[in-house]
Structures are given as structure tokens and as C-alpha cells.
A tleap script that builds the chain and sets N, CA, C and O, in Angstrom:
source leaprc.protein.ff14SB
mol = sequence {
  NMET ASP THR VAL GLN VAL GLU TYR ASN GLY
  LYS THR TYR THR CYS ASP THR ASN ARG PRO
  LEU LEU PHE THR LEU ASN GLU GLN GLY ALA
  MET VAL PRO GLN SER CYS GLN GLN GLY LEU
  CYS GLN SER CYS LEU THR GLN VAL VAL LYS
  GLY ASN VAL SER GLU SER SER GLN ILE GLY
  LEU THR ASP GLU GLN LYS GLU GLN GLY TYR
  PHE LEU PRO CYS VAL CYS LYS PRO GLN GLU
  ASP LEU THR LEU GLU PRO ALA ARG LYS ILE
  SER PRO CTHR
}
set mol.1.N position { -16.579 -8.284 10.489 }
set mol.1.CA position { -15.922 -7.976 9.502 }
set mol.1.C position { -15.369 -6.655 10.197 }
set mol.1.O position { -16.143 -5.886 10.768 }
set mol.2.N position { -13.893 -6.405 10.121 }
set mol.2.CA position { -13.642 -5.496 10.527 }
set mol.2.C position { -13.480 -4.163 9.618 }
set mol.2.O position { -13.471 -4.268 8.392 }
set mol.3.N position { -13.365 -3.037 10.191 }
set mol.3.CA position { -13.202 -1.934 8.667 }
set mol.3.C position { -12.479 -1.037 9.249 }
set mol.3.O position { -12.438 -0.942 10.476 }
set mol.4.N position { -11.720 -0.151 8.326 }
set mol.4.CA position { -11.378 1.049 8.711 }
set mol.4.C position { -11.772 2.281 7.932 }
set mol.4.O position { -12.501 2.347 6.942 }
set mol.5.N position { -11.115 3.288 8.609 }
set mol.5.CA position { -11.502 5.160 7.714 }
set mol.5.C position { -10.556 5.044 6.373 }
set mol.5.O position { -9.412 4.590 6.354 }
set mol.6.N position { -11.264 5.537 5.306 }
set mol.6.CA position { -10.187 5.731 4.064 }
set mol.6.C position { -10.055 6.826 3.595 }
set mol.6.O position { -9.969 6.319 2.476 }
set mol.7.N position { -9.928 8.175 3.331 }
set mol.7.CA position { -10.393 9.187 3.016 }
set mol.7.C position { -9.496 9.163 1.469 }
set mol.7.O position { -8.375 8.660 1.395 }
set mol.8.N position { -9.927 9.546 0.752 }
set mol.8.CA position { -9.878 9.284 -0.922 }
set mol.8.C position { -9.850 10.603 -1.686 }
set mol.8.O position { -10.717 10.350 -2.523 }
set mol.9.N position { -9.518 11.602 -1.911 }
set mol.9.CA position { -9.895 12.483 -2.574 }
set mol.9.C position { -10.270 13.664 -1.667 }
set mol.9.O position { -9.684 14.737 -1.815 }
set mol.10.N position { -10.866 13.569 -1.085 }
set mol.10.CA position { -11.798 14.937 -0.092 }
set mol.10.C position { -12.661 13.676 0.788 }
set mol.10.O position { -12.778 13.961 1.980 }
set mol.11.N position { -13.153 12.606 0.470 }
set mol.11.CA position { -14.117 12.356 1.176 }
set mol.11.C position { -13.846 10.729 2.094 }
set mol.11.O position { -12.808 10.191 1.710 }
set mol.12.N position { -14.373 10.169 2.858 }
set mol.12.CA position { -14.189 9.465 4.170 }
set mol.12.C position { -15.056 7.892 3.490 }
set mol.12.O position { -16.272 7.701 3.528 }
set mol.13.N position { -14.106 7.027 2.963 }
set mol.13.CA position { -15.057 5.697 2.886 }
set mol.13.C position { -14.787 4.575 4.138 }
set mol.13.O position { -13.664 4.608 4.641 }
set mol.14.N position { -15.519 3.834 4.531 }
set mol.14.CA position { -15.526 2.234 5.515 }
set mol.14.C position { -14.974 1.067 4.844 }
set mol.14.O position { -15.709 0.234 4.316 }
set mol.15.N position { -13.853 0.988 4.845 }
set mol.15.CA position { -13.130 -0.175 4.209 }
set mol.15.C position { -13.168 -1.233 4.752 }
set mol.15.O position { -12.843 -1.160 5.937 }
set mol.16.N position { -13.605 -2.881 4.167 }
set mol.16.CA position { -13.461 -3.825 4.652 }
set mol.16.C position { -11.751 -3.934 4.845 }
set mol.16.O position { -10.943 -3.435 4.061 }
set mol.17.N position { -11.386 -4.759 6.162 }
set mol.17.CA position { -9.886 -5.227 5.815 }
set mol.17.C position { -8.995 -6.329 5.634 }
set mol.17.O position { -7.794 -6.551 5.786 }
set mol.18.N position { -10.405 -7.168 5.108 }
set mol.18.CA position { -10.302 -8.430 4.751 }
set mol.18.C position { -10.572 -8.448 3.258 }
set mol.18.O position { -10.645 -9.574 2.766 }
set mol.19.N position { -10.791 -7.063 2.168 }
set mol.19.CA position { -11.076 -7.045 0.511 }
set mol.19.C position { -9.942 -5.755 0.487 }
set mol.19.O position { -9.494 -4.898 1.248 }
set mol.20.N position { -9.805 -6.211 -0.872 }
set mol.20.CA position { -8.342 -5.211 -1.170 }
set mol.20.C position { -9.116 -3.768 -1.704 }
set mol.20.O position { -10.190 -3.486 -2.234 }
set mol.21.N position { -8.007 -3.101 -1.273 }
set mol.21.CA position { -8.758 -1.481 -1.164 }
set mol.21.C position { -9.429 -1.037 -2.559 }
set mol.21.O position { -10.349 -0.243 -2.757 }
set mol.22.N position { -8.676 -1.800 -3.454 }
set mol.22.CA position { -9.729 -1.109 -4.693 }
set mol.22.C position { -11.194 -1.127 -4.690 }
set mol.22.O position { -11.956 -0.174 -4.857 }
set mol.23.N position { -11.549 -2.718 -4.413 }
set mol.23.CA position { -12.868 -3.240 -4.897 }
set mol.23.C position { -13.544 -2.386 -4.070 }
set mol.23.O position { -14.404 -1.748 -4.676 }
set mol.24.N position { -13.442 -2.081 -2.592 }
set mol.24.CA position { -14.188 -1.120 -1.606 }
set mol.24.C position { -14.469 -0.014 -1.960 }
set mol.24.O position { -15.666 0.267 -2.030 }
set mol.25.N position { -13.530 0.926 -2.283 }
set mol.25.CA position { -13.338 2.128 -2.589 }
set mol.25.C position { -14.107 2.141 -4.011 }
set mol.25.O position { -14.511 3.258 -4.334 }
set mol.26.N position { -14.331 1.273 -4.756 }
set mol.26.CA position { -14.730 1.772 -6.397 }
set mol.26.C position { -15.791 1.318 -6.135 }
set mol.26.O position { -16.643 1.951 -6.759 }
set mol.27.N position { -16.452 0.136 -5.217 }
set mol.27.CA position { -18.265 -0.575 -4.997 }
set mol.27.C position { -18.656 1.315 -4.058 }
set mol.27.O position { -19.882 1.395 -4.136 }
set mol.28.N position { -18.179 2.516 -3.392 }
set mol.28.CA position { -18.801 3.255 -2.920 }
set mol.28.C position { -18.270 4.576 -3.708 }
set mol.28.O position { -18.053 5.693 -3.239 }
set mol.29.N position { -18.157 4.211 -4.768 }
set mol.29.CA position { -17.913 5.144 -6.059 }
set mol.29.C position { -17.013 6.501 -5.843 }
set mol.29.O position { -17.240 7.699 -6.012 }
set mol.30.N position { -15.861 5.730 -5.382 }
set mol.30.CA position { -14.641 6.766 -5.632 }
set mol.30.C position { -14.128 6.562 -6.675 }
set mol.30.O position { -13.373 7.491 -6.963 }
set mol.31.N position { -14.161 5.645 -7.549 }
set mol.31.CA position { -13.743 5.623 -8.888 }
set mol.31.C position { -12.401 5.838 -9.369 }
set mol.31.O position { -12.125 6.897 -9.933 }
set mol.32.N position { -11.058 4.426 -9.105 }
set mol.32.CA position { -9.793 4.813 -8.768 }
set mol.32.C position { -9.794 3.651 -10.345 }
set mol.32.O position { -10.483 2.691 -10.691 }
set mol.33.N position { -8.789 4.299 -10.863 }
set mol.33.CA position { -8.180 3.895 -11.854 }
set mol.33.C position { -7.734 2.099 -11.599 }
set mol.33.O position { -7.138 1.603 -10.642 }
set mol.34.N position { -8.321 1.378 -12.937 }
set mol.34.CA position { -7.986 -0.093 -12.410 }
set mol.34.C position { -7.948 -0.501 -13.547 }
set mol.34.O position { -8.447 0.226 -14.406 }
set mol.35.N position { -7.299 -1.902 -13.990 }
set mol.35.CA position { -7.041 -2.841 -15.044 }
set mol.35.C position { -6.697 -3.920 -15.167 }
set mol.35.O position { -7.267 -4.461 -16.115 }
set mol.36.N position { -5.881 -4.660 -14.559 }
set mol.36.CA position { -5.878 -6.357 -13.960 }
set mol.36.C position { -6.244 -6.626 -12.980 }
set mol.36.O position { -6.836 -7.703 -12.905 }
set mol.37.N position { -6.104 -5.890 -11.868 }
set mol.37.CA position { -6.800 -5.867 -10.511 }
set mol.37.C position { -6.186 -6.649 -9.737 }
set mol.37.O position { -6.656 -7.160 -8.721 }
set mol.38.N position { -4.535 -6.861 -10.397 }
set mol.38.CA position { -3.371 -8.224 -9.746 }
set mol.38.C position { -2.131 -7.349 -8.932 }
set mol.38.O position { -1.429 -7.708 -7.986 }
set mol.39.N position { -2.150 -6.273 -9.564 }
set mol.39.CA position { -0.959 -5.679 -8.967 }
set mol.39.C position { 0.347 -5.405 -10.573 }
set mol.39.O position { 1.313 -4.646 -10.494 }
set mol.40.N position { 0.092 -6.005 -11.500 }
set mol.40.CA position { 0.833 -5.682 -12.403 }
set mol.40.C position { 0.786 -4.939 -13.228 }
set mol.40.O position { 1.749 -4.882 -13.992 }
set mol.41.N position { -0.605 -3.854 -13.470 }
set mol.41.CA position { -0.529 -2.762 -14.959 }
set mol.41.C position { -0.170 -1.810 -13.946 }
set mol.41.O position { 0.743 -1.090 -14.350 }
set mol.42.N position { -0.481 -1.585 -12.990 }
set mol.42.CA position { 0.086 -0.415 -11.550 }
set mol.42.C position { -0.782 0.733 -11.980 }
set mol.42.O position { -0.536 1.855 -11.536 }
set mol.43.N position { -2.247 0.445 -13.198 }
set mol.43.CA position { -2.908 1.259 -13.534 }
set mol.43.C position { -3.169 2.410 -11.846 }
set mol.43.O position { -2.848 3.580 -11.642 }
set mol.44.N position { -3.884 1.365 -10.924 }
set mol.44.CA position { -4.146 1.790 -9.812 }
set mol.44.C position { -3.390 2.639 -8.897 }
set mol.44.O position { -3.912 3.136 -7.899 }
set mol.45.N position { -2.451 2.773 -9.145 }
set mol.45.CA position { -1.164 3.456 -8.382 }
set mol.45.C position { -1.551 4.640 -7.466 }
set mol.45.O position { -1.754 5.764 -7.926 }
set mol.46.N position { -1.658 4.300 -5.962 }
set mol.46.CA position { -2.378 5.640 -5.331 }
set mol.46.C position { -1.097 5.737 -4.306 }
set mol.46.O position { -0.391 4.801 -3.929 }
set mol.47.N position { -0.986 7.197 -3.942 }
set mol.47.CA position { -0.152 7.415 -2.731 }
set mol.47.C position { -0.718 7.675 -1.558 }
set mol.47.O position { -1.849 8.157 -1.617 }
set mol.48.N position { -0.063 7.419 -0.072 }
set mol.48.CA position { -0.654 7.338 0.887 }
set mol.48.C position { -0.141 8.580 1.466 }
set mol.48.O position { 1.051 8.845 1.312 }
set mol.49.N position { -0.766 9.224 1.993 }
set mol.49.CA position { -0.480 10.642 2.650 }
set mol.49.C position { -0.211 9.943 4.124 }
set mol.49.O position { 0.811 10.328 4.692 }
set mol.50.N position { -0.862 9.149 4.671 }
set mol.50.CA position { -1.186 9.415 6.053 }
set mol.50.C position { -2.106 7.691 6.756 }
set mol.50.O position { -3.249 7.262 6.598 }
set mol.51.N position { -0.670 7.057 7.661 }
set mol.51.CA position { -1.051 5.853 7.565 }
set mol.51.C position { -0.003 4.708 7.089 }
set mol.51.O position { 0.939 5.378 6.666 }
set mol.52.N position { 0.314 3.434 6.942 }
set mol.52.CA position { 1.102 2.894 6.436 }
set mol.52.C position { 0.471 1.527 5.970 }
set mol.52.O position { -0.155 0.709 6.645 }
set mol.53.N position { 0.743 1.506 4.880 }
set mol.53.CA position { -0.290 0.300 3.394 }
set mol.53.C position { 1.236 -0.952 3.701 }
set mol.53.O position { 2.388 -0.650 4.012 }
set mol.54.N position { 0.764 -2.057 3.512 }
set mol.54.CA position { 2.027 -3.650 3.542 }
set mol.54.C position { 2.573 -3.195 2.735 }
set mol.54.O position { 2.069 -2.429 1.913 }
set mol.55.N position { 4.203 -3.687 2.773 }
set mol.55.CA position { 5.176 -4.054 2.131 }
set mol.55.C position { 4.914 -4.848 0.518 }
set mol.55.O position { 5.562 -4.721 -0.521 }
set mol.56.N position { 3.761 -5.644 0.804 }
set mol.56.CA position { 2.895 -6.738 -0.350 }
set mol.56.C position { 2.228 -5.230 -1.379 }
set mol.56.O position { 2.859 -4.983 -2.406 }
set mol.57.N position { 1.511 -4.699 -1.181 }
set mol.57.CA position { 0.919 -3.911 -1.875 }
set mol.57.C position { 1.670 -3.097 -2.152 }
set mol.57.O position { 1.157 -1.981 -2.229 }
set mol.58.N position { 3.435 -3.176 -2.486 }
set mol.58.CA position { 4.089 -2.446 -3.214 }
set mol.58.C position { 5.427 -2.810 -3.926 }
set mol.58.O position { 6.427 -2.192 -4.292 }
set mol.59.N position { 4.950 -4.203 -3.957 }
set mol.59.CA position { 5.635 -5.322 -5.097 }
set mol.59.C position { 5.774 -4.563 -6.425 }
set mol.59.O position { 5.036 -3.633 -6.750 }
set mol.60.N position { 6.760 -5.033 -7.145 }
set mol.60.CA position { 7.207 -4.515 -8.131 }
set mol.60.C position { 7.400 -2.963 -8.248 }
set mol.60.O position { 7.871 -2.746 -9.365 }
set mol.61.N position { 7.196 -1.560 -7.411 }
set mol.61.CA position { 7.390 -0.532 -8.042 }
set mol.61.C position { 9.036 -0.237 -7.382 }
set mol.61.O position { 9.767 -1.063 -6.835 }
set mol.62.N position { 9.275 1.070 -7.621 }
set mol.62.CA position { 10.563 1.338 -7.422 }
set mol.62.C position { 10.869 1.531 -5.996 }
set mol.62.O position { 10.144 1.357 -5.016 }
set mol.63.N position { 12.339 2.006 -6.094 }
set mol.63.CA position { 12.684 2.266 -4.255 }
set mol.63.C position { 12.072 3.703 -4.599 }
set mol.63.O position { 11.476 4.088 -3.594 }
set mol.64.N position { 12.006 4.436 -5.399 }
set mol.64.CA position { 11.283 6.075 -5.107 }
set mol.64.C position { 10.231 6.491 -4.802 }
set mol.64.O position { 9.717 7.448 -4.223 }
set mol.65.N position { 9.803 4.916 -5.674 }
set mol.65.CA position { 8.080 5.011 -5.685 }
set mol.65.C position { 7.551 4.399 -3.904 }
set mol.65.O position { 6.523 4.671 -3.283 }
set mol.66.N position { 8.409 3.755 -3.615 }
set mol.66.CA position { 7.826 3.149 -1.924 }
set mol.66.C position { 7.910 4.233 -1.218 }
set mol.66.O position { 7.064 4.651 -0.426 }
set mol.67.N position { 9.588 5.019 -1.664 }
set mol.67.CA position { 9.541 5.968 -0.570 }
set mol.67.C position { 8.749 7.075 -0.578 }
set mol.67.O position { 8.573 7.779 0.417 }
set mol.68.N position { 8.258 7.270 -1.654 }
set mol.68.CA position { 6.844 8.810 -1.711 }
set mol.68.C position { 5.858 7.802 -1.005 }
set mol.68.O position { 4.736 8.247 -1.246 }
set mol.69.N position { 5.800 7.235 -0.630 }
set mol.69.CA position { 4.020 6.294 -0.261 }
set mol.69.C position { 3.079 5.596 -1.439 }
set mol.69.O position { 1.900 5.271 -1.295 }
set mol.70.N position { 3.757 5.468 -2.453 }
set mol.70.CA position { 2.903 5.208 -3.654 }
set mol.70.C position { 3.015 3.439 -3.264 }
set mol.70.O position { 3.999 2.856 -2.810 }
set mol.71.N position { 1.292 2.695 -3.706 }
set mol.71.CA position { 1.117 1.645 -3.009 }
set mol.71.C position { -0.040 1.070 -4.670 }
set mol.71.O position { -0.138 1.707 -5.719 }
set mol.72.N position { -0.717 -0.255 -4.331 }
set mol.72.CA position { -1.543 -0.995 -5.447 }
set mol.72.C position { -2.671 -1.348 -4.541 }
set mol.72.O position { -2.489 -2.390 -3.912 }
set mol.73.N position { -3.961 -0.631 -4.293 }
set mol.73.CA position { -4.730 -0.625 -3.415 }
set mol.73.C position { -5.544 -1.760 -4.088 }
set mol.73.O position { -6.603 -2.032 -3.522 }
set mol.74.N position { -5.189 -2.563 -5.346 }
set mol.74.CA position { -5.651 -3.884 -5.693 }
set mol.74.C position { -5.122 -4.951 -4.953 }
set mol.74.O position { -5.589 -6.089 -4.916 }
set mol.75.N position { -4.270 -4.596 -4.449 }
set mol.75.CA position { -3.479 -6.079 -3.857 }
set mol.75.C position { -3.273 -5.366 -2.051 }
set mol.75.O position { -2.237 -5.597 -1.428 }
set mol.76.N position { -4.286 -4.621 -1.511 }
set mol.76.CA position { -3.232 -3.406 -0.622 }
set mol.76.C position { -5.353 -4.157 0.473 }
set mol.76.O position { -6.554 -4.273 0.231 }
set mol.77.N position { -4.813 -4.275 1.060 }
set mol.77.CA position { -6.169 -5.363 2.489 }
set mol.77.C position { -5.909 -4.152 3.710 }
set mol.77.O position { -5.546 -4.558 4.814 }
set mol.78.N position { -6.041 -3.109 3.562 }
set mol.78.CA position { -6.043 -2.092 5.014 }
set mol.78.C position { -5.655 -2.685 6.123 }
set mol.78.O position { -5.429 -3.884 5.960 }
set mol.79.N position { -5.491 -2.280 7.207 }
set mol.79.CA position { -5.340 -2.597 8.779 }
set mol.79.C position { -5.298 -1.515 9.373 }
set mol.79.O position { -5.350 -1.622 10.598 }
set mol.80.N position { -5.192 -0.101 8.812 }
set mol.80.CA position { -5.445 0.849 9.425 }
set mol.80.C position { -5.893 2.163 8.823 }
set mol.80.O position { -5.466 2.456 7.706 }
set mol.81.N position { -6.992 3.257 9.677 }
set mol.81.CA position { -7.159 3.900 8.922 }
set mol.81.C position { -5.947 4.848 7.775 }
set mol.81.O position { -4.728 4.680 7.723 }
set mol.82.N position { -6.563 5.565 7.180 }
set mol.82.CA position { -5.446 5.740 5.908 }
set mol.82.C position { -5.819 7.051 5.314 }
set mol.82.O position { -7.013 7.192 5.049 }
set mol.83.N position { -5.175 7.834 5.111 }
set mol.83.CA position { -5.619 9.210 4.188 }
set mol.83.C position { -4.883 9.092 2.709 }
set mol.83.O position { -3.718 9.479 2.801 }
set mol.84.N position { -5.238 8.663 1.368 }
set mol.84.CA position { -4.759 8.651 -0.119 }
set mol.84.C position { -5.269 10.081 -0.666 }
set mol.84.O position { -6.026 10.989 -0.325 }
set mol.85.N position { -3.930 9.546 -2.288 }
set mol.85.CA position { -4.203 10.523 -2.956 }
set mol.85.C position { -3.900 9.824 -4.357 }
set mol.85.O position { -3.017 9.008 -4.623 }
set mol.86.N position { -4.917 10.392 -5.204 }
set mol.86.CA position { -4.325 9.653 -6.897 }
set mol.86.C position { -2.767 9.805 -7.154 }
set mol.86.O position { -2.173 10.822 -6.798 }
set mol.87.N position { -2.210 8.877 -7.710 }
set mol.87.CA position { -0.838 8.962 -7.874 }
set mol.87.C position { -0.815 10.311 -8.803 }
set mol.87.O position { -1.848 10.567 -9.423 }
set mol.88.N position { 0.305 11.183 -8.930 }
set mol.88.CA position { 0.427 12.608 -9.726 }
set mol.88.C position { 1.400 11.689 -10.839 }
set mol.88.O position { 2.217 10.789 -10.647 }
set mol.89.N position { 0.926 12.333 -12.025 }
set mol.89.CA position { 1.643 12.153 -13.392 }
set mol.89.C position { 2.783 12.413 -13.247 }
set mol.89.O position { 2.991 13.510 -12.727 }
set mol.90.N position { 3.954 11.603 -13.604 }
set mol.90.CA position { 5.253 11.783 -13.443 }
set mol.90.C position { 5.935 12.335 -15.053 }
set mol.90.O position { 6.181 11.616 -16.021 }
set mol.91.N position { 6.074 13.437 -14.965 }
set mol.91.CA position { 6.608 13.757 -16.548 }
set mol.91.C position { 7.872 13.131 -17.076 }
set mol.91.O position { 8.661 13.446 -16.185 }
set mol.92.N position { 8.453 12.557 -17.817 }
set mol.92.CA position { 9.301 12.068 -18.381 }
set mol.92.C position { 10.604 13.511 -18.318 }
set mol.92.O position { 10.504 14.683 -18.680 }
set mol.93.N position { 11.522 12.899 -17.819 }
set mol.93.CA position { 12.378 13.929 -17.536 }
set mol.93.C position { 13.769 13.730 -18.924 }
set mol.93.O position { 14.719 14.513 -18.963 }
savepdb mol mol.pdb
quit
């Protein structure tokens, strides 16, 4: 099993590269919000601060969200060490 180190909310988690990030983080107590677990509802929306995620984990997001590093951990299988933050609430304009 290959693993990577993922920092989320100031804590570091060891995550399996063959499993969706959302499941591995939540199993270790990270408490990432979730609902559909299929990349449709976007309730698990998270921002990568350091590292890179696959384009497939950004399907359905706006270009602006992609540019800001947002992705969906429910469909992301991490391939490198990452530093993440929960998505910030965007207030309507």
C-alpha cells in the first residue's frame, strides 16, 4: 500500500493513494463534511494549499474554484503529500 502525508486543519494524516481522500481523512477523525460521496453535491469541497490534485477531482467546479485550488476529496486519490484547508464560505455578492 502506498501512502502520502496530508495536512488538514493543522493535523497530519497518513492517506492511502488507492482510496478517496475523504474516506481516509474521516476514518482518522478529520471530520470533512460530506453527503453524496460521488462528487455531485460539493459538500466536501476543500482547498489545496500545497501540492497538486488530479483534474478529475475538480470536475463540475467553476474555473475560479479550480484556479483557487478547490477540489472534491470524495473523488480524489492523492498521489503526493498535500496541505489542505476546509473551503471558505463564499458570501453572495
